[in-house]
C-alpha positions as CSV (number, residue, x, y, z in Angstrom):
1,M,48.6,-45.5,53.3
2,A,49.5,-44.3,49.8
3,Q,52.2,-41.7,49.4
4,I,51.0,-38.3,48.4
5,P,52.5,-37.4,44.9
6,S,54.7,-34.4,44.4
7,K,53.5,-31.4,42.4
8,Q,55.7,-32.4,39.5
9,Q,54.2,-36.0,39.5
10,I,50.7,-34.5,39.4
11,L,51.7,-32.2,36.4
12,D,53.3,-35.2,34.6
13,W,50.2,-37.3,35.0
14,I,47.9,-34.6,33.7
15,A,50.2,-34.0,30.7
16,D,50.3,-37.7,29.9
17,N,46.6,-38.3,30.5
18,P,44.7,-35.3,29.3
19,T,41.3,-37.1,29.4
20,Q,41.7,-38.1,33.0
21,T,42.2,-34.9,34.9
22,A,39.4,-34.8,37.4
23,K,40.4,-34.9,41.1
24,R,39.0,-38.5,41.4
25,D,41.0,-39.6,38.4
26,I,44.2,-38.3,39.9
27,A,43.4,-39.8,43.3
28,R,42.7,-43.2,41.6
29,A,45.9,-43.0,39.7
30,F,48.0,-42.6,42.8
31,G,45.9,-44.8,45.1
32,I,44.8,-41.9,47.3
33,K,41.8,-42.6,49.6
34,G,40.0,-41.3,52.6
35,A,41.5,-38.4,54.5
36,D,44.5,-38.2,52.1
37,R,42.2,-36.7,49.5
38,I,42.4,-33.5,51.7
39,D,46.1,-33.2,51.1
40,L,45.6,-33.9,47.3
41,K,43.0,-31.1,47.2
42,R,45.4,-28.8,48.9
43,L,48.2,-29.6,46.4
44,L,45.8,-29.0,43.4
45,K,44.7,-25.6,44.8
46,E,48.3,-24.6,45.2
47,L,49.1,-25.6,41.7
48,E,46.1,-23.6,40.5
49,A,47.2,-20.6,42.5
50,E,50.7,-20.8,41.2
51,G,49.4,-20.8,37.6
52,H,50.5,-24.4,36.8
53,L,46.9,-25.7,36.5
54,A,43.6,-24.2,35.4
55,K,40.4,-25.6,36.8
56,R,37.4,-26.1,34.5
57,G,34.4,-27.7,36.1
58,K,35.8,-30.6,38.1
59,S,38.9,-31.1,35.9
60,Y,42.4,-29.7,36.0
61,R,44.7,-29.0,33.1
62,D,47.9,-27.1,32.2
63,P,46.7,-23.6,31.3
64,D,49.3,-23.5,28.5
65,T,47.8,-26.7,26.9
66,L,44.4,-27.5,25.3
67,P,42.1,-30.4,26.2
68,P,41.9,-33.2,23.6
69,V,38.4,-32.0,22.6
70,T,38.0,-28.2,22.3
71,V,35.6,-25.7,20.8
72,C,37.5,-23.5,18.3
73,E,36.9,-20.6,15.9
74,V,38.2,-20.9,12.3
75,T,40.5,-17.9,11.7
76,G,40.8,-18.4,8.0
77,P,43.4,-19.8,5.5
78,D,47.1,-18.8,5.2
79,A,48.9,-17.9,2.0
80,D,49.2,-21.6,1.2
81,G,45.5,-22.2,1.6
82,D,45.8,-24.2,4.9
83,L,43.0,-23.6,7.3
84,F,43.7,-22.6,10.9
85,A,41.7,-22.1,14.1
86,R,42.0,-20.7,17.6
87,P,40.5,-22.0,20.9
88,M,37.4,-20.1,22.0
89,E,38.7,-20.2,25.6
90,W,42.3,-19.6,26.5
91,H,43.2,-18.4,30.0
92,S,47.0,-18.4,29.9
93,D,49.1,-15.3,29.6
94,S,50.9,-16.7,26.6
95,P,49.5,-16.3,23.1
96,A,46.7,-18.7,22.1
97,P,48.1,-21.6,20.0
98,R,47.5,-22.0,16.3
99,I,45.6,-25.1,15.3
100,L,46.0,-26.6,11.8
101,L,42.7,-28.1,10.6
102,V,43.1,-31.5,9.0
103,L,39.9,-32.1,7.1
104,R,38.5,-35.1,5.4
105,D,36.7,-35.1,2.0
106,A,33.4,-35.7,3.7
107,D,33.8,-32.7,6.1
108,P,31.6,-29.7,5.4
109,A,33.2,-26.5,4.0
110,L,34.5,-24.2,6.7
111,G,35.2,-20.5,6.6
112,Q,36.5,-17.7,8.8
113,G,34.3,-17.2,11.9
114,D,32.8,-20.7,11.9
115,R,32.7,-22.4,15.3
116,V,33.8,-26.0,15.4
117,L,34.3,-28.9,17.9
118,L,37.8,-30.4,17.2
119,R,39.8,-33.4,18.4
120,L,43.3,-32.1,19.0
121,Q,46.7,-33.6,18.7
122,A,49.8,-31.7,20.0
123,I,52.5,-31.2,17.4
124,E,56.2,-30.5,18.2
125,G,57.9,-27.8,16.1
126,G,56.5,-26.0,13.1
127,D,54.3,-22.9,13.0
128,H,51.4,-24.5,14.8
129,A,51.0,-26.2,18.2
130,Y,48.1,-28.6,17.3
131,Q,46.4,-30.4,14.5
132,G,42.6,-30.5,14.8
133,R,40.2,-33.0,13.2
134,L,36.6,-32.0,12.9
135,I,34.0,-33.6,15.2
136,R,31.2,-31.3,14.2
137,K,30.5,-27.8,13.0
138,I,28.7,-25.8,15.7
139,G,27.8,-22.6,13.7
140,A,29.1,-19.1,13.1
141,T,30.8,-17.0,15.7
142,A,28.4,-15.8,18.3
143,R,27.3,-12.2,18.3
144,R,29.8,-9.9,20.1
145,L,29.1,-6.7,22.0
146,L,30.9,-4.1,24.0
147,G,29.5,-2.7,27.2
148,L,29.7,-1.8,30.8
149,Y,29.6,-4.7,33.4
150,R,27.2,-4.1,36.3
151,A,27.9,-6.7,39.0
152,G,24.9,-8.3,40.8
153,A,24.3,-10.9,43.5
154,E,24.6,-13.8,41.0
155,G,26.6,-12.6,38.1
156,G,25.6,-9.3,36.6
157,R,24.4,-7.5,33.5
158,I,26.1,-5.7,30.5
159,Q,24.9,-2.3,29.4
160,P,25.8,-1.9,25.7
161,I,27.7,1.2,24.7
162,D,26.2,1.5,21.2
163,K,23.8,4.4,20.8
164,G,21.4,2.2,19.0
165,Q,21.2,-0.5,21.7
166,D,19.5,-0.1,25.0
167,R,18.8,-3.7,26.0
168,E,20.9,-5.2,28.7
169,W,22.5,-8.6,28.6
170,S,22.6,-11.1,31.5
171,V,25.9,-12.7,32.6
172,S,26.1,-15.6,35.1
173,S,28.8,-15.6,37.7
174,R,30.7,-18.4,36.0
175,D,30.8,-16.4,32.7
176,S,31.9,-13.1,34.3
177,H,35.6,-13.7,33.6
178,G,36.3,-12.0,36.9
179,A,35.0,-8.6,35.7
180,K,34.6,-5.9,38.2
181,D,31.6,-3.5,38.5
182,G,31.8,-0.7,36.0
183,E,34.5,-2.3,33.8
184,L,34.4,-2.1,30.1
185,V,34.0,-5.6,28.7
186,E,33.7,-7.5,25.5
187,A,31.2,-10.3,25.5
188,E,29.5,-12.8,23.2
189,Q,26.0,-14.2,23.2
190,V,25.5,-17.7,24.7
191,G,22.5,-19.9,25.1
192,P,18.8,-19.0,25.5
193,K,17.4,-16.0,27.3
194,D,17.4,-15.9,31.1
195,R,14.3,-16.0,33.3
196,M,14.0,-12.2,33.0
197,G,13.8,-12.5,29.2
198,L,17.3,-10.9,28.7
199,P,19.8,-12.4,26.2
200,R,22.6,-14.2,28.0
201,A,26.3,-13.4,27.4
202,R,29.7,-14.6,28.3
203,I,32.5,-12.1,28.9
204,V,35.5,-12.8,26.7
205,A,37.7,-9.8,27.5
206,R,38.1,-7.2,30.2
207,L,39.1,-3.8,28.8
208,G,39.4,-1.8,32.0
209,D,38.0,1.5,33.2
210,P,35.9,3.1,30.4
211,T,36.5,6.6,31.8
212,A,40.3,6.2,31.8
213,P,42.2,8.6,29.6
214,K,42.7,7.3,26.1
215,A,40.1,4.6,26.6
216,V,37.8,6.2,24.1
217,S,39.7,5.1,21.0
218,L,40.2,1.7,22.5
219,I,36.4,1.3,22.6
220,A,36.1,2.2,18.9
221,I,39.0,-0.2,18.0
222,H,37.2,-3.2,19.7
223,Q,33.7,-2.2,18.7
224,H,34.5,-2.0,15.0
225,G,37.0,-4.9,15.0
226,I,40.0,-2.9,13.8
227,P,43.2,-5.0,14.1
228,D,45.5,-3.1,16.4
229,Q,48.2,-5.6,17.2
230,F,50.7,-6.8,14.5
231,P,51.5,-10.6,14.5
232,D,55.0,-11.5,15.3
233,D,55.9,-12.7,11.8
234,V,54.7,-9.3,10.4
235,L,56.8,-7.4,12.9
236,A,59.8,-9.7,12.1
237,E,59.6,-8.9,8.4
238,A,59.4,-5.2,9.1
239,E,62.4,-5.2,11.4
240,A,64.4,-7.2,8.9
241,A,63.9,-4.6,6.2
242,E,67.0,-2.6,5.1
243,P,67.2,0.8,3.3
244,A,67.1,0.7,-0.4
245,G,70.1,1.6,-2.5
246,L,70.6,3.5,-5.7
247,D,70.8,0.3,-7.9
248,G,68.1,0.5,-10.6
249,R,66.9,3.9,-9.5
250,E,67.2,7.5,-10.8
251,D,69.3,9.7,-8.4
252,L,67.0,12.5,-7.3
253,R,69.0,13.6,-4.3
254,D,70.0,16.9,-5.9
255,L,66.4,18.0,-6.1
256,P,65.4,20.2,-3.2
257,L,62.3,18.2,-2.3
258,I,60.6,19.1,1.0
259,T,57.7,17.6,3.0
260,I,54.8,19.7,4.3
261,D,52.6,18.0,6.9
262,P,50.6,18.7,10.0
263,S,52.8,19.7,13.0
264,D,51.8,16.4,14.7
265,A,52.4,14.2,11.6
266,R,53.3,10.6,12.4
267,D,54.5,9.7,8.9
268,R,55.7,11.6,5.9
269,D,55.0,9.8,2.6
270,D,55.0,12.7,0.1
271,A,57.5,15.4,-0.9
272,C,57.3,18.1,-3.6
273,F,59.4,20.6,-5.5
274,A,58.6,23.1,-8.2
275,Q,60.5,25.4,-10.5
276,A,59.8,27.7,-13.5
277,D,60.0,25.9,-16.9
278,D,62.9,27.3,-18.9
279,D,61.5,25.9,-22.1
280,P,60.7,28.9,-24.4
281,A,57.8,27.0,-25.9
282,N,56.2,27.0,-22.4
283,E,56.5,30.6,-21.3
284,G,55.2,31.1,-17.8
285,G,55.0,27.3,-17.3
286,H,56.1,25.2,-14.3
287,I,57.8,21.9,-13.6
288,V,56.4,20.1,-10.5
289,W,57.9,17.1,-8.9
290,V,55.9,14.9,-6.5
291,A,57.9,12.1,-4.8
292,I,56.1,9.3,-2.9
293,A,57.6,6.8,-0.5
294,D,58.4,3.5,-2.3
295,V,56.4,1.2,0.0
296,A,56.2,-1.5,-2.6
297,H,60.0,-2.1,-2.3
298,Y,59.5,-3.2,1.3
299,V,56.0,-4.7,1.2
300,R,56.3,-7.5,-1.4
301,P,53.3,-9.3,-2.9
302,G,52.5,-12.5,-0.9
303,S,54.6,-11.5,2.2
304,E,53.2,-11.4,5.7
305,L,53.5,-7.6,5.6
306,D,51.4,-7.6,2.4
307,R,48.6,-9.9,3.8
308,E,48.4,-7.8,7.0
309,A,48.3,-4.5,5.1
310,R,45.6,-5.8,2.8
311,K,43.5,-7.0,5.8
312,R,43.8,-3.6,7.4
313,G,43.2,-1.7,4.2
314,N,44.2,1.7,5.6
315,S,45.5,3.4,8.8
316,T,42.9,4.6,11.2
317,Y,43.4,8.0,12.9
318,F,42.1,8.9,16.4
319,P,42.8,12.0,18.5
320,D,45.2,10.1,20.8
321,R,46.6,7.4,18.6
322,V,47.0,5.9,15.1
323,V,46.3,2.3,14.2
324,P,48.7,2.1,11.3
325,M,48.5,-0.1,8.2
326,L,52.2,-0.9,8.5
327,P,54.5,-1.5,11.5
328,D,56.4,1.6,12.8
329,A,59.7,0.2,11.5
330,L,58.3,1.0,8.0
331,S,55.7,3.7,8.5
332,G,57.7,5.7,10.9
333,D,61.2,5.0,9.6
334,L,62.2,3.4,6.3
335,C,59.1,4.5,4.3
336,S,58.9,7.9,5.9
337,L,60.6,10.7,3.9
338,H,62.6,12.2,6.9
339,E,64.8,15.1,6.5
340,D,68.4,14.6,5.3
341,V,68.3,10.8,4.8
342,D,68.2,8.8,1.6
343,R,64.8,7.3,0.9
344,A,63.4,5.1,-1.9
345,C,60.6,6.8,-3.8
346,I,58.4,6.7,-6.9
347,A,58.2,10.2,-8.4
348,V,56.4,12.0,-11.1
349,R,57.7,15.0,-13.0
350,M,54.8,17.1,-14.4
351,V,55.0,20.0,-16.8
352,L,52.3,22.6,-16.5
353,D,51.5,25.5,-18.7
354,A,51.0,29.0,-17.4
355,N,47.3,28.2,-16.8
356,G,48.0,25.1,-14.8
357,T,47.1,22.6,-17.5
358,K,49.3,19.5,-17.4
359,I,51.2,19.3,-20.7
360,S,53.1,16.1,-19.9
361,H,54.3,13.8,-17.2
362,R,57.0,11.2,-16.5
363,F,57.2,8.6,-13.8
364,T,60.5,7.3,-12.3
365,R,61.7,5.0,-9.5
366,G,64.3,6.9,-7.6
367,L,66.3,7.7,-4.5
368,M,65.6,11.1,-2.9
369,R,66.7,13.2,0.1
370,S,64.3,15.6,1.7
371,R,65.8,19.1,2.4
372,A,63.3,19.9,5.2
373,S,60.3,18.5,7.1
374,L,58.0,21.5,7.5
375,A,54.6,22.1,9.1
376,Y,51.7,23.8,7.2
377,Q,51.7,26.7,9.6
378,D,55.4,27.4,9.2
379,V,55.2,27.4,5.4
380,Q,52.1,29.7,5.5
381,A,53.8,32.1,7.9
382,G,56.7,32.3,5.5
383,R,54.4,33.0,2.6
384,D,52.7,35.7,4.6
385,G,56.0,37.5,5.2
386,Q,57.0,36.1,8.6
387,P,59.3,33.2,7.9
388,S,61.0,31.4,10.8
389,D,64.8,31.0,10.9
390,R,64.2,27.5,9.6
391,V,62.0,28.5,6.7
392,A,63.7,31.8,5.6
393,P,66.6,30.1,3.7
394,L,64.0,28.1,1.7
395,M,61.7,30.9,0.7
396,E,63.2,32.1,-2.6
397,G,64.4,28.8,-4.1
398,V,61.9,26.3,-2.8
399,I,58.7,27.8,-1.2
400,A,58.1,30.7,-3.6
401,P,58.2,28.4,-6.7
402,L,55.8,26.0,-5.0
403,Y,53.2,28.8,-4.5
404,A,53.7,30.0,-8.1
405,A,52.9,26.5,-9.4
406,F,50.0,26.4,-7.0
407,E,48.5,29.6,-8.3
408,A,48.6,28.1,-11.8
409,L,46.9,24.9,-10.6
410,R,44.3,26.9,-8.8
411,H,43.5,28.7,-12.0
412,A,43.0,25.3,-13.7
413,R,40.8,24.2,-10.8
414,T,38.6,27.2,-11.2
415,Q,38.1,26.3,-14.8
416,R,37.4,22.6,-14.0
417,Q,35.0,23.6,-11.1
418,P,35.3,20.6,-8.7
419,L,32.7,20.6,-5.9
420,D,33.7,23.5,-3.6
421,L,32.4,22.5,-0.2
422,D,33.3,24.7,2.8
423,L,32.9,22.6,5.9
424,P,34.9,23.4,9.1
425,E,36.9,20.4,10.4
426,R,36.9,19.8,14.2
427,R,40.0,19.2,16.1
428,I,39.9,17.5,19.5
429,V,42.7,18.9,21.7
430,L,43.8,16.5,24.4
431,S,46.0,17.0,27.5
432,P,49.0,14.8,28.0
433,E,46.8,12.6,30.2
434,G,44.3,12.2,27.4
435,R,41.6,14.5,28.7
436,V,39.7,16.9,26.3
437,T,41.0,20.4,26.9
438,S,39.2,22.1,24.0
439,V,37.5,21.6,20.7
440,D,38.9,23.8,17.9
441,F,38.2,24.1,14.2
442,R,41.2,23.6,11.9
443,D,42.4,26.5,9.9
444,R,42.2,26.1,6.1
445,L,45.5,27.6,4.8
446,D,46.7,28.0,1.3
447,A,49.6,25.7,2.4
448,H,47.0,23.0,2.8
449,R,45.4,23.7,-0.6
450,L,48.8,23.8,-2.2
451,I,49.6,20.2,-1.1
452,E,46.1,19.1,-2.0
453,E,46.4,20.4,-5.6
454,F,49.8,18.8,-6.1
455,M,48.5,15.5,-4.8
456,V,45.4,15.6,-7.0
457,S,47.6,16.3,-10.0
458,A,49.9,13.4,-9.2
459,N,46.9,11.0,-8.7
460,V,45.5,12.1,-12.1
461,A,48.9,11.5,-13.8
462,A,49.1,8.0,-12.2
463,A,45.6,7.0,-13.5
464,E,46.3,8.5,-17.0
465,E,49.7,6.7,-17.2
466,L,48.3,3.3,-16.3
467,N,45.3,3.8,-18.6
468,R,47.7,4.7,-21.5
469,R,49.7,1.5,-20.8
470,K,46.5,-0.5,-20.5
471,S,47.5,-1.7,-17.1
472,P,45.1,-3.0,-14.5
473,L,44.7,-0.7,-11.4
474,L,42.3,0.5,-8.7
475,F,40.5,3.7,-9.5
476,R,39.1,6.0,-6.9
477,V,35.4,6.3,-8.0
478,H,32.9,8.9,-7.0
479,E,29.6,8.5,-8.9
480,E,27.1,11.4,-9.3
481,P,24.3,11.8,-6.8
482,T,21.0,9.9,-7.3
483,T,17.9,11.6,-8.5
484,E,16.2,11.1,-5.2
485,K,19.1,12.7,-3.3
486,M,19.2,15.7,-5.7
487,E,15.4,16.2,-5.2
488,A,15.9,16.2,-1.5
489,L,18.7,18.8,-1.8
490,R,16.5,20.9,-4.1
491,E,13.8,20.9,-1.4
492,V,16.2,22.2,1.2
493,A,17.5,24.8,-1.2
494,Q,14.0,26.1,-2.0
495,A,13.0,26.2,1.7
496,A,16.1,28.4,2.3
497,G,15.2,30.7,-0.6
498,F,17.8,29.4,-3.1
499,N,17.5,27.8,-6.5
500,L,19.0,24.6,-7.9
501,T,18.4,24.2,-11.6
502,K,16.5,21.2,-12.7
503,G,16.2,19.3,-16.0
504,Q,19.8,19.2,-17.1
505,V,22.8,16.9,-16.9
506,L,24.1,17.5,-13.4
507,Q,27.6,19.0,-13.1
508,T,29.6,20.2,-10.1
509,R,29.3,23.8,-11.4
510,H,25.6,23.6,-10.8
511,L,26.1,22.7,-7.1
512,N,28.9,25.3,-6.8
513,K,26.4,27.9,-8.0
514,L,24.0,26.9,-5.1
515,L,26.9,27.0,-2.6
516,A,27.8,30.5,-3.9
517,Q,24.2,31.7,-3.3
518,A,24.3,30.5,0.3
519,E,27.8,31.8,1.0
520,G,27.8,34.4,3.9
521,S,24.1,33.8,4.6
522,E,22.6,32.2,7.7
523,F,22.0,29.1,5.6
524,D,25.7,28.7,4.5
525,E,26.5,25.7,6.7
526,L,23.1,24.1,6.1
527,I,23.5,24.2,2.3
528,N,27.1,22.8,2.6
529,L,26.0,20.0,4.8
530,S,23.0,19.2,2.7
531,T,25.1,19.1,-0.4
532,L,27.6,16.8,1.2
533,R,24.8,14.4,2.3
534,A,23.5,14.4,-1.3
535,M,26.8,12.9,-2.5
536,T,27.4,9.2,-3.0
537,Q,30.1,7.4,-1.1
538,A,33.4,7.2,-2.9
539,Y,34.9,3.7,-3.3
540,Y,37.6,1.7,-5.1
541,S,37.1,-0.2,-8.3
542,P,39.1,-1.8,-11.1
543,Q,36.5,-0.2,-13.4
544,N,36.7,3.5,-14.1
545,F,33.5,5.4,-13.6
546,G,35.1,8.8,-13.0
547,H,35.2,11.1,-10.0
548,F,32.2,13.4,-9.9
549,G,33.2,15.5,-6.9
550,L,36.6,16.4,-8.4
551,A,35.2,16.7,-11.9
552,L,37.8,14.3,-13.2
553,R,37.6,11.5,-15.7
554,N,40.6,9.6,-14.5
555,Y,41.6,9.4,-10.9
556,A,43.5,6.9,-8.8
557,H,45.1,7.1,-5.3
558,F,48.9,7.2,-5.7
559,T,50.2,9.5,-3.0
560,S,49.8,7.7,0.4
561,P,50.9,4.1,0.2
562,I,52.0,4.2,3.9
563,R,48.4,4.5,5.0
564,R,46.3,3.2,2.1
565,Y,46.5,-0.2,0.4
566,A,44.9,1.2,-2.8
567,D,48.0,3.4,-3.3
568,L,50.3,0.4,-2.9
569,I,48.3,-1.4,-5.7
570,V,48.8,1.6,-8.0
571,H,52.5,1.7,-7.2
572,R,52.8,-2.0,-8.0
573,A,50.9,-1.4,-11.3
574,L,53.4,1.4,-12.2
575,I,56.3,-0.9,-11.4
576,A,55.0,-3.7,-13.5
577,A,54.1,-1.3,-16.4
578,H,57.6,0.2,-16.5
579,G,59.5,-3.0,-15.8
580,W,61.2,-1.6,-12.7
581,G,61.5,-4.9,-10.8
582,D,59.9,-8.1,-9.7
583,D,57.8,-6.5,-7.0
584,G,55.1,-5.1,-9.3
585,L,51.5,-6.2,-9.7
586,D,51.4,-9.8,-10.7
587,D,48.7,-12.0,-12.2
588,A,47.4,-13.3,-8.9
589,Q,46.8,-9.8,-7.6
590,V,45.1,-8.7,-10.8
591,E,42.7,-11.6,-10.5
592,M,41.9,-10.4,-7.0
593,L,41.4,-6.7,-7.8
594,D,37.6,-6.9,-7.5
595,E,37.8,-8.6,-4.1
596,T,40.6,-6.2,-3.0
597,A,38.6,-3.2,-4.0
598,Q,35.6,-4.3,-2.0
599,L,37.7,-5.2,1.0
600,I,39.5,-1.9,1.2
601,S,36.3,0.1,0.5
602,D,34.8,-1.7,3.5
603,T,37.8,-1.1,5.7
604,E,37.8,2.6,4.8
605,R,34.2,2.9,5.8
606,R,34.9,1.0,9.0
607,S,37.7,3.5,9.9
608,M,35.5,6.5,9.1
609,V,32.7,5.2,11.4
610,A,35.2,4.4,14.2
611,E,36.8,7.8,13.9
612,R,33.4,9.6,14.0
613,D,32.2,7.5,17.0
614,T,35.4,8.4,18.8
615,T,35.0,12.1,18.1
616,D,31.4,11.9,19.4
617,R,32.5,10.2,22.6
618,Y,35.2,12.8,23.2
619,L,32.7,15.6,22.6
620,A,30.2,14.0,25.0
621,A,33.0,13.7,27.6
622,Y,33.9,17.4,27.1
623,L,30.3,18.5,27.4
624,S,29.3,16.2,30.3
625,E,30.4,18.9,32.8
626,R,28.0,21.4,31.2
627,V,24.7,19.5,31.5
628,G,21.9,22.0,32.1
629,S,23.7,24.8,30.1
630,E,21.9,26.6,27.3
631,M,23.6,26.5,23.9
632,T,22.9,27.7,20.3
633,G,22.9,25.6,17.2
634,R,21.1,24.8,14.0
635,I,18.7,22.0,13.1
636,S,20.8,19.6,11.0
637,G,18.5,16.6,10.7
638,V,14.8,15.8,10.9
639,Q,13.3,12.4,11.7
640,K,9.9,11.2,12.9
641,F,11.5,10.5,16.3
642,G,13.0,14.0,16.7
643,L,15.4,16.6,15.6
644,F,19.2,16.6,15.3
645,V,20.9,19.8,16.3
646,K,24.5,20.8,15.4
647,L,25.9,22.9,18.2
648,D,27.7,26.1,17.2
649,E,30.6,26.0,19.7
650,T,31.8,22.4,19.3
651,G,30.1,21.1,16.1
652,A,28.7,18.3,18.2
653,D,25.3,16.7,17.1
654,G,22.6,16.1,19.7
655,L,19.1,14.7,19.6
656,V,15.9,16.5,20.6
657,P,13.4,13.7,21.2
658,I,10.0,14.5,19.6
659,R,8.3,13.6,22.9
660,S,10.0,16.5,24.6
661,I,8.9,19.2,22.0
662,G,6.2,21.5,23.1
663,R,2.6,20.5,24.0
664,E,1.2,19.3,20.7
665,F,1.4,16.4,18.3
666,F,4.0,16.8,15.5
667,V,3.6,15.3,12.0
668,F,6.7,14.3,10.1
669,D,7.0,15.2,6.4
670,A,9.9,13.1,5.0
671,E,9.9,14.9,1.7
672,A,10.1,18.4,3.1
673,Q,12.2,17.3,6.1
674,T,9.9,19.0,8.6
675,L,7.9,18.4,11.7
676,M,4.6,20.3,11.8
677,G,2.6,21.1,15.0
678,S,-1.0,19.8,14.9
679,D,-2.4,22.9,16.8
680,S,0.0,25.7,16.0
681,G,1.0,24.8,12.5
682,R,4.6,25.5,13.6
683,K,7.2,24.0,11.3
684,L,10.5,22.7,12.5
685,G,12.9,22.2,9.6
686,L,16.5,22.0,8.4
687,G,18.7,25.1,9.0
688,Q,16.5,26.8,11.6
689,R,18.5,28.5,14.4
690,V,17.6,27.1,17.8
691,T,18.5,27.5,21.5
692,V,18.7,24.2,23.4
693,R,19.5,23.0,26.9
694,L,21.9,20.1,27.3
695,A,19.8,17.5,29.1
696,E,22.2,14.6,29.0
697,A,25.8,13.8,27.9
698,V,26.9,10.1,28.0
699,P,30.7,9.8,27.2
700,V,30.7,6.1,26.9
701,T,28.1,6.1,24.0
702,G,28.8,9.6,22.7
703,G,25.1,10.5,23.0
704,L,23.8,14.0,23.6
705,M,20.2,14.6,24.6
706,L,18.9,18.2,24.1
707,E,15.8,20.1,25.2
708,L,14.4,22.6,22.6
709,L,13.9,26.0,24.1
710,E,13.7,28.5,21.2
711,V,13.3,28.3,17.4
712,E,14.4,31.4,15.4
713,G,14.1,33.4,18.6
714,D,10.6,32.3,19.5
715,A,10.2,30.4,22.8
716,L,8.4,27.0,22.7
717,P,5.9,25.9,25.3
718,R,7.8,23.9,27.9
719,G,7.3,20.2,28.4
720,G,5.5,17.5,26.5
721,A,3.5,16.0,29.3
722,G,0.5,18.2,28.5
723,R,0.6,17.5,24.8
724,S,-2.7,16.7,23.3
725,R,-2.9,13.2,21.8
726,G,-6.4,13.3,20.5
727,A,-7.2,11.9,17.1
728,P,-8.9,15.1,15.7
729,K,-5.8,17.2,16.4
730,R,-3.5,14.6,14.9
731,A,-5.8,14.4,11.8
732,R,-5.7,18.2,11.5
733,G,-1.9,18.1,11.6
734,K,-1.7,15.4,8.9
735,A,-4.2,17.3,6.8
736,K,-2.0,20.5,7.0
737,A,1.1,18.6,6.1
738,K,-0.7,16.9,3.2
739,S,-2.0,20.2,1.9
740,A,1.4,21.8,2.1
741,K,2.9,18.9,0.2
742,A,0.3,19.2,-2.5
743,A,0.9,22.9,-2.8
744,R,4.6,22.3,-3.3
745,K,3.9,19.9,-6.1
746,V,1.5,22.3,-7.8
747,K,4.1,25.1,-7.5
748,R,6.8,23.0,-9.0
749,T,4.5,21.9,-11.9
750,R,3.7,25.5,-12.8
751,R,7.3,26.6,-13.0
């Protein structure tokens, strides 16, 4: 009778023989036969329960080690160009090991996201645990999805949370990852469809209760692939950073610079100060200082901090959290211009004439000390004659001169006429537990406009300075609207009874004239929204194509390097152009400017979509308890599948499906943005006032379904079940729409 091995002997055998880890291999190695196999099975189960072994199929292995042959995903190259991968499956609580790819000349080219089968060799020491040699390339990373797991008898299904996806995915019991019914999960597609014709998936991460407080932003983070955990080496670099001294800097600590931010600001990266210009040649003029945190001093080119910041591109802001571009040791401490502490900065001194036109500017790398960290509401209250005890001592010497300079800049803005949109900004108010308590609209104070004008002026000065020095940089570009978008805006304006001049070079003042016509009318919000939709998406580029919306020829982002990588590039360009140190823009970064511009333009859009999706989900959660209630709103979008309605109270957007409208067939006119009834000739179009009933609110997707009750005070016939679907009525509807379209064209031609 063979002696049953100890648990340690079993673990040693598996470690030394990673290819022979099935129960029968272990039994053969220790000469265990017959009934003794029962004791061996018991030991293996105990080791598994204790976390020392993980069972995969019929084999056992140390959960903190990888098998000799493993499917991996290529994660991309490091700064030295070495290619790394991670295991596709990793069940240990410790971080997944890094795998260095050792490729032969004959191996195919690999890139981030590729799935590969590797033969692994464990490595002692160094920054990676394994070396991997390619056996074969499997393909690109499988499609990922986020959804709710619904458990069944043999596995379950995943209901996607994206509004645009309604098809479920099938999950076998072995691929469920222990998920519980109703949990939010992340999964990837595997294999062919199941017998029901559903795509098959494997759960790769369990994200918990989707209705839990503060889970909404977590959904967006995973859904859009926003990195929310800093690698250890990035955190280590941030923690090792030390405050900058005065060496090589101009001492600005005597300037009474202050920061003005939202009351819940998480970082403070800009400070300002203004005073009257005592130069007799500039009577009535102003001197304005704008000082920005010197992030470039701490985030050096080629560092781990720099690579992570570039990958993130920008910070992402949710109602309950921020996913920052930089670790808190920098964004919340050393790079944040806190009150009464010395902070490194890059500052610009601008001289303005009495009309707000910039006469000159000068950039410097300095050391500053903020006199006060104030909130917009506190500063505005002081300006309105009700200063708090904290603000009162600053009114005469600091705040009053800021407003005086602002009035001059506002005059210059009026002359320049940038696009003057007036769109209310929603603010989701959460309880400490993360539940929505209310939806407010943010106040637009002169204190907000003051900081905006100072920041715009500083951004213009940075672009002009670098242009003058012929230095490479990233511009903030906003191109003029396309002809097609302007024609669509003109259609909306004409339908509302307004006029948008045609046949001339488009300028922002033409659009401002349209906005002024609509101001105070029932179409005010519609015209503002339609004008916004006509605009192109702003982006970053090494080439300067101007900023249409701001009516500026030169514009670059300089004022927020804590939360935008583009601003960090501009800071480095200023450092290099002025010879302030060895941490400026170098040749390697210049060669990558096109790539960097595309990358951070993409990450900016990713953040915008994630933030919008999160707001939609919070609003749906807030309204979910009011299903069945009647609400008022305005038609904000028209498509062939239905109407979008913006609700007055919350600003939320909901869908009225076309199948639910009235009892007749509706014809979609894309050019006029209308739906026309085939029997009644009723037109449903942009801007119309409506009353709707909330039919459905789905917090996990952010979707709102509405039922249309009234249009401009007129009740609609209820229900779509009795709607005629006959060809003659459909033809009459199309004929009416075609006739109306022809009439519009004739009318335009005769003008």
